[in-house]
N, C-alpha and C positions, 0 to 999 in steps of 0.2 A: 504492498499499500502504500503510495506517496506520503511521505514523513509530512509535508506539507499542508495533505487535505485535511477537511474537517469530516468528522463521523457524525453523521446524521442516525439515530439509532429509532427504530421505528416497532414497535411489534404488530405485527398486521392482523393477529388473532385478537388482540384484546384492546375493546374499542369500549369507551365512553360516550357520554352523553351525546344526545343526537343533537347536530348544530343546523338548526331551524333554518328553512330556507330563506325566513324570514329575516333573518340576518344581514341580507342581499336585499332590503327594503330601500324606496326611496320615495322622494318627496316635491310636493308641485307648490309652489303659494304664488299667489298673486303681486310677483315682485317683479319690476323689468320684464325683461323678456322670456320669463320662464312657461305660464301661460299665454300670453296674446304674445305671437312671432315665435314661441315657441310648438307646444302644443297645437293650438287652436287659430286657424287663420283662415275661417269663415268657409261658407258653403262656397261663394263666387270668387275664390282663391283662386290664382293662374297653376298657383301651387299643388298638387295632386293632393287628394284629401277625401276623407271621409265623413262625410255629414259636416264637415269643417273641421278635424282632425288630420294632421299632416299624418299621408303615408307613409312617408318615410322613417318618421318619428316611428311608429307604433310599430314596424319591422325593425328598426335598429332596438325596441327595448325588447320585443318579445326573443328577440336571440338572445336576449340575456336569462331566460326566463325571469322577469320582474316576476315578483311574488305577491307585494302587496305596493301600493303606492295613496300616500298622506296628503291630505289636502282640507281647508283652502288655505293652511297656513299652520305654524309661524303665527307673528305677530300681527298680521290681516285678520287670523281665524278670529281674532278677539274684536273686532271692530266689522267683522262681516256678519250681516242678519237675512238669511240663505230664502229669506219668501223673498228678496228683492233680484234674487237668480231664477226665478221659476215662470213659466207662462212663456207667451210671444215677447220674443227677444226686442220688437219695437216696444214692446210697453214695457218693458223693465226700466227700475228706475235707475239714476247715476247714483252714486257717490264718489266719497273722495276718499282716497288710497292716501293717508295722512301721516302711513309710518313708511311707504316708498316710493319715493319720490314727490311726492302730495302731487300725484294725478287723478285724472277721472277717470273711476272706474264705469264701464256702461254697463256690465254686468251680463254681458252678451255669454259667456262661459259658467252657469251654474250647477246646479243639482246634477239633473239631468246630463249635461254634455259632460260631468265627470265621468259619472258613472257608465254612461254609452265608451268612453276613456278606460273606462278598468273593464268593460264586457271587451275590450278590441283587443287589450293587452291580455287578458286573460290571470290578470291580477286583481286581488282582492282589496275591495275600497278602506279606506283608512281615513274616517273622516274626524278631525278637528272641531269640534264645537265653541261655541264662545262664552267663556264664563267672566272676559273683561269687561264688555258692557252689552253683555244678552242677559238674559231671564232664564230661568228653570223652568218656565211652558215652554220658550221659544227652543228649546232644547230638546225639550221632551215632546212636542208637537215634529220638532224637525225627524225624530226616533222614527214616530208613527208613520208618516209621511215617506220616506226609505224602506220602512220594513212591513209595514201590517195591512193583512189581506182582503178583511172584511170590510162593511159598509160606516168604519169609522170615519169620523169627519177629512182626519186628514189623508187618508186610503181613499176618501173621493176625492180630495182635492187632488191627487198625484192623477187617475184616470181622468178627469178633466186635461188635465194636462198631457195626454197622450200615453201614459205608462200605465197598464191593466197591473199588471203583475208587479207585485214588491222583490226588493231586490234583497239580496244576501250582504248584509253591513258588519264584517265580523270584529274590527276594531275602531275604539270610539275614544278619541279625545278629549278629555274632563280638564278643558282650559289649556293653557300654553306661555309658559315664563313668568308665572305667577310673580315672581320678584322685580321683571321688569314693566315689560310693556303690556302686561293684563292686571296693571294697578299699582304697582309697586309694592304690595302683600310679605307681611311677616311670614313666615315657613308655616306656623302654628294657624294663621289667620287663613291662609289659603288651604292648608289640610281640612278645614272645618267647612268653607266653601266646596271643595271637592268634594266631601262627603255629602253635603244634601245636593249638589247635582247632578250627581253620579248614580243617587238613589231613584231619581227618576230618567234615567236612560233603560226602559226596560226592553226585555227580552219581548219581541211579538213573534205568535207563532213558533215558526222550527229556528227562528233567527238566534243566534246564541251570541249575545258582545261581550269581548276584552276591554274592560272601563281602564283607560290607562290615565290614572294623574298627572300631572305635569309637573316635574320636580324641579331639580338645582342645578347648576350649571359647572361644570369642573369639581371643582374640591370642595364645593359647599355640600357639605354631607347634612347640615341641619335641615335643607329640603327632606331629603332621604329617611330621617331620623324623624320629623316630623309628622310625613305622612305614615309612614310603619306604626307610630306610636298612636294616633289615631284608626287604624287598622285593627290593631291590638284591643282598643276598647270598641270596635264596632262588629270587629270580622273575628277575630281566632275565640273571644270567650265566648261567644256564642256558637261558634261554628258553622256558622252559614256562609252563603256565598259572598256577603260583605259587598259596600257602595262598590270599590274598585277592585280590581282583580291584577295591576298591575301598575307601576311606577316608574316613571320617565328621568332620566339625565341629557344632559347637552353637554357637545364635543365640539369645541372649535381649536386647529392648531395652528401654529405661527412657528414662526422663529426666534420665538423669545416668551421668556412667562407672562409677560403682561400685556392682556387682550389688545389694549390701547396700539401696542406697538408691530401693527403689522410690516411687514416688509413688502417689499414688490415680487409679483409676480414670475418675473424674468430675469430681474437686474439682484441679481444676489451670487454672492461667493461661494467656497468652498467651505466656510465657514458657520453661514448662515444655512446653507444644507445640513450640515450634521446636526443644529440645534435643531431642526424643523424633526430629521429621526427619531432624536431622541424627546421632540414632546408625540411624537407620531406611538412610539414605543410607548409611552406614560400614560395611552387611554387605558391600555389594558389595567396597568396599575390602578387607576382611577375609578374603573370597574370592578376590578375585585375591592378598592375600599367600601364600595357604595353596597357590593354583596354583601360583606361583612357585616355593615350596621344590618341588613334584612334580615340575614343570619339569625342573630340576637333574635328579634322578632318573629322569625319566622322559618324554622330551623328543617321544613318540613319540600320547604322551596314552592310551596302553592302561589306564591305572589312574583307577577317575572317583572324583569327590568329591561326596559326599553330604552334605547340609544336613540331617541328620538329625531335626532340633530344630531349630523357629526359632517365634518369639512375638515380640509387647511380654507384660510380666509387671509388673501394678501389685499393689500389696496387697490381700486378700482383701476380698472384700464384706462389709463390718461386720453380723454377725450369723450370719455360717456358720463351719463348722468351718474353721479356717486350714488343717488340711493336705488341704482338699478344692481350697486353689487355682481358687477361684469369685472373678471377677471382670468386670465391666459389659464392653461392647464398646461403644464409640463412634464419632463421624467420623474422632475422631484417628486410631484405630485401621487404620481402613480407607483413610486418608491415608498409613499406614506400611506398611501391605502395596501399596498399588499403586507406592510408589516401592521396594521389597523387590523386589515381581516384576520393577522394570526392570531393575534389577539383574540378578535370574538371568538376563534374555535374554543381556545383554549378557557375561554369563560363561557361554552353552550350551558352547563348546568344552571347558569341562573338566568342572563342574556337570553332573551326568547326573539327578539326586535331589533331590527337596528337602521335607518332611516338616512341616507347619503344627502344632507343639503349641497347642492338641490339637481335634479336631473338634468335639466337645460337651460345655457344661457346665465347661469348664478353660481357663484362660488366654485365648489370644486366639481363643477357637470358634467357628466359622461358625453354628453354631447351640445354644440352649439350649433345655430342654425345665423349663416352670417347675414346680415339686414339687408345688405348690396343683391348678392347673388340668390339669396333664396338655399344657397348649398347647405346640405349638413355634414357636420365634422364631428368624425367622432372622437373622442380626446383619449390621452394616454391613458385615463380612469375608467374611460368605458373598459378597452383591453383588458383591464385586471378584472373587471366584475366578469368579465365574457372567460376569459381562461381560467375564473375562479367559480365559476355557476356547477362545476360537477362535485365540488361541496355541499351544493343545497341537499339537504337531507341525509348527508351521510351522517355515520358514526365517528366523533372524534377520535385521533388516535393522538399517542403523546409520540411528541417528535425531541428526542433529544437530543441535542448538541454536545458534541465531548469536541474539545478544544476551540479552535479559531480565534482569527486578530479580533482583537477588540478597536475603542481610539476614544484618548479620553476628554469627554465636551463638559467645558464648565466642572461641576460637581458630580459628574455621570460620568460612566462607564458605559459604552455604548458599544454591544456587540454586532460586527457587522456582516452576520450572517443571519436570518430571520429562517425559521421554517413553521409549518405545519401539516398535520394531515388526516387525511376520514378515509373512510371505508364501507362500501356497500356490497350487495351481496357476493357480487363477482369482480370488482373495482374497487380501486384506489386513488386519491388523487393525493400529491405531495405540491408544498407549493415552497417554492425556497426565494430568497433575495440576496444578495451581493451589493452591501453597501456602501464599498469601498469604491471611490469615481477613479483612480488611479492602480486598481490591479486586480485581475482575475483572481479564482477562487475554485483550487481543485474540492470536487465534493464525493465522497461515500456514502451512497444510502446503506445501510446496514441496515438491513430486512429481514425479520424474522414471524413465523409461525404460521407463514402460508407461503405459496409456492406463488412465484411471480412468470406466469406464460407469456406474456410480451408486454412492451413497455412503448411509449413515446412522447417526445418532450417538445416543449415550445418556450418559448424565449422573447421578453420583452425589452430591448435597452434602445441607446441613440450615442451616439457620437460625445452631446452635450448635455450635462443636465436643466439645460436651460431649453433643450429639443422639444418644440410643441408641433401640434398640426393645425392646418390655416387650410380652408379651402382653394387656394391655389397648391399647396402642399399636403393633402389630408394622410399622407401616409408615411409619416419623416418616424413617427415612433410607433410602431405595428408589430405584432409578434410574427415569428419566423420559427421556423421548425429548429429545435436543438439539436445538433447531428454528433454532441459529443457524448451523447448516453451510451454507453456500454457495461454489457455484465462485468461483473468482478466475484469475488468467490465472497464476500461477503452482500452480494445484492448488486449492486449497479453503483457502476463511477460516472463523472461528468465534470465538467468544467463551464461554470460559470462565468460569461464577459464579466467585466467590472459594470457596475451602474445598473445592476440587470436585476429582473424578476422571473422567475421559471416556473412549468408546473409540470409534472411528470404523470402522465397517465399511465396506472398498472394495470394488467389485465390478470385477476388472480385466478390460484386455482386452488383446491384443498387443502 
């Protein structure tokens, strides 16, 4: 064995928790060009569409096996009143989107359009209710409108607007960012409000809803503590289903510990890159710490943890509306996503869902739509989602890294090789990252417990960390076959190029 090789030990027959497909969820907010100009172009657009929804966007997201989509926000959710977005489009009232760009919203994309989008994507809807400026009855009625099948008032209103059968809505967000745009509340005050609102999010017919109470951001553990204490009083003591079944957290990744010090999406040096990788890796630590708080109150893990927004967050691209949060997406963002996903797989025992912020044209988007040409661009982050989609609903496998280089970054020791793996009945998928921008890395996959009948590798890299895809050059950062994978006495050996992400698909025997 190459003395410099990193050994990754994987027991293929010792499976752990399910890695839910919902860890690969997405988020679409009425923010910038995510909905309007992203998903929605209208029926009269020259861009090919299905009932106003971009046909190429639907195809690109279906290729990711997108499992769920969160909507309408975000901060927008807490100023959105759902009745404004139903009925004939020309008759829908306008509103001001005061949070994002201070633009006028015409409500042409509303409940029916969103549910149509989810059906076209074959994705499960995650609707976020308005706790900030909305009422309990407003939320109660929206659930009835969406999911009830008899002659109830809201069901009849839905039928009058053209939809006979109710929809299935498995996920419901009870508020958003209670510490910020939803009212700047104290954790205990929001926990009381979440219990009250969630109580009226009813299950109608066969529709079973997972109610997700909005939690804290990054290391604000007080929110998790307050929400779990509220459940301790309302749920665990009675042994019932409780007002909500999951709580959320939020995570933004920068090249600094400070939220306000967001660097540039493309103009960064190697030191800033390494700081970003530290913050990406720290995402798992934050999930684990929130999980530890939850374990004290819920040792049986009946309550799920949802990372309802995660992304890198850089300064907006010069020349664009600062309220639209458009940023370019480089190889650095893809490697950050790869590291974050490795952490998701290891924390799958408690983490039940995660949603990238956001799907199109906002923050760490997987897709960009060119406002001048209308072209669709798949970002480097898109390719990480696509290469990793085989992990969805697999069983986690421990991938133990033996040896390997690291780099001191401030107070942190950053391992330069990251790995995770999952298994299904007759296959496994291994994800590997080499974070070093200046050196390749020999890897030996020490595969135990099951025979490997076949294998295939793909790799995502580019000459520069700042490389990105555009309408003029859409495949600068795109996956290619990894030809260095070969049999080894311990399993497989391969060579990871500098600054690269790779997946190895394994065909397993008994």
